[in-house]
N, C-alpha and C positions, 0 to 999 in steps of 0.2 A: 504494500500500500504506500503510495507516495505521500510525502509530507504535505498536509493541507496548505493551500495557497495562503490562507490567513496567517499561518505561522511563517511561511517563506518570506512574506512581505511585511512582517510585523513592524519593523522600524519605519519603513516607508509610510505605512498607514498612520502610525503614531505621529510622525512629523506632519503629515497632511492635516491631521486633526489639530495639532498645535497651531499651525498657520491659520486654520479656519477659526479657532477659538480666539486668537489674537485679533483677527479682523472683526469678529462678532463683538468682542469686548471693547473695541475702539482703542486698543493700545497703539500708541504712535508708532510710526514706521521704524524709528530707531530702537523701539522696544519690541518689535515684532518677533515672532518665532523664527522667521527666516529673513535673511538678506539675500535675495536671489541674484546670481550672476547673469550676464547676458545668456539667452537660450543657447544651449550647447548643441542642440539639434534643430533641424528645420521642421520637426514634426508638428502637426496641428493637434489641438487638444483631443479631437475625435480619433486621433491615431494612437493615443496613449492607452495602455491597457488598464482595465478596471477589475475590481472584484465584484462578482455578481452576488446580490443578496438572495435569500431563499425565496423572496416574493417576485424575483425576476428583475428588480431594479438594481442599480449599481451604486456601490460606494463611490464617492467623488474620486476622479482619476488621479493617479500619482505618476509623475514623470520621473522615471528612474534616473534620467540624466541630470535632474535637479535635486535629488535627495542629498542630504549632507554627507560629506566625505571628509575623512581626517585630513587636515591640512588644506582643505578646499576653501573656497571663497564664501561659502554659506556658513553662518554662525547661528547655532541654536542657543538662544538666551534662556535664562532660568525663569524669566518673568511669567510667561504663559504656562510653563511647566509647574511653577510654584502655585499659581492660581488654581490650576486643575487639581493638584494634590490637595490643596487646602479645602476645596469644595468636596472632593471625594471623601476626605477624612471627616469632614463635618457630617456628612451623611452616614458614614460607617459607624461613627461613635454612638448613633442613636438607634441602631438596628440590632436585634438579637443575632447571635452568631449564625444560626442555621438560615435565617432569612437573608442575612448579609451574603452568605455564600451563594445562595440561590440567585440573588441579584447580580453578583460578580460574574456568574456564568453567562450572563446576557451581554456583557461588555466585549468589545474587540480585545484581542490579546494584549496589546500594549497598555490600554487603559485598565484592563484587568490586573496587570502587574502593578500599576500605580495604585490601584485600589487596595491591594493586600500588602503593599510595602510598609514596613515598620509597624505592622499590626500587632497589638498586644491583645489576644483574645480574652484575657482575664481582666481587662480594663472595665470598670463599671460603666454601664450605659449612661449617656448624658440625657438630661431632659429633652423632650422633643423641641420645645422652644418655638421661635418664630423665624421668619425669613431674615429679619434684621440680625438675630442672634447667629444664624447660620453664616451670614455674610461676615460678621465681625470675627467669627472663629476662623473662617477661610482666610481672611485678611491677616490674621495673627500668625500664620505659619511663616517663619523666617521673615518677620515683619519688616526688617531693614531692606529686604530684597523683594518685597511683595507689592506688586502694582495692581492688584485686583481692584476693579471699580465697584461701586455700590451695587451694580447689576451683575456681579460675578456669578452668582448661583444660576440665574436665568441664562447668562451667556454660555456657561459651561453646559448647561442642560441642552440648549439649542444646538451647540456644536456636537455634543455627544450623540444626539438623536440623528444628526446628518451622517454620522459615521458608523452607525450600527450595522452589523452584518444581518441580523434577524430582528427587525423592529417589532414584529408580532410577538416574539418571545419576550422582549423587553416589556411590552405593554401587558402581556399576560402575567408576568411576575408582579409588576406594579399593582395590577388589579387584585392580587391576593395579599398584598401588604397593607399596612395601616394607611388611612387616607392622607396623612401628612406626607407620605412618600411621593404621592402623585403631585402634591403641591410643590414639593422640592424639585421634582424633575419636570415641572411645567416649563415649556419653552416660551411662554408668554410672560414677559417681565412685568413686574409691578413698578419698576423704576426704569426710566429711560436710560438706554446705554449712552455713554459719552460720545459715541460715534454719530449719534443722531439718526442712525438707521432704523427703519421700521421693520421689525421681524414678524413673520407670519407664524401664528401659533401652530404647534404640531398638530397633526390630524387627530381628531377626537378630543381636542382640548377646548 
C-alpha cells in the first residue's frame, strides 16, 4: 500500500494553510507566513496538483516549486504558526481527552500534529468561557512573538475549514460535541478582521 498523499505532502499543505491563515487574519505582508520569490515555473494555477477531498472537491492547490526550502528565499515566520497553536491549544484545554482525540482525527496531518504538540493529558480542563477568553488565551502563547488579532479564533477557524480533507467528518464530530465547540469553530467572526475583508460563513452556519 502506498503512503497516502496526505502524508506525502504534509509540509506543503501545512504551509499552504499558514499562508491562507495569515491572509485571513490580515497580518501585514512583512509578517506573513510566506515571502514568495518570483515564480520558478511558468505553470498556471490550474496546472498545479491538488489533493482531492472525499466529497470530490479539492484542497487549495500547492505549488511544489514555491514551498519552503532550506536556504531558499521563502521564510516561514513564527507569527501565523504561533497564532494557530494558540487557538488550537485554547480549544484543546476545554475538551475531554476522548472527545479531543476524536476531533484531532478530522484535522489535516500537519494541523493534527500542532494540535497534540506539548499536550499534557493530565492537565485539568479549563472552563468553557467565552470567545473573548479564548482569544486572550490564544494571544498569550509566546506573547512577545504573538501577533494574533482580536479575530484570531474566527480567522483560524475559517482557514482550517478551507483546508480540511473531509469537511463532512469535521462537521459530524462537531455535531456530537458540546454546543460551544460549534461556536468556537464558526467561520463567521463576531469581530471584524483587521484586513477589512468580508468572509463568507461556512456552509451550514
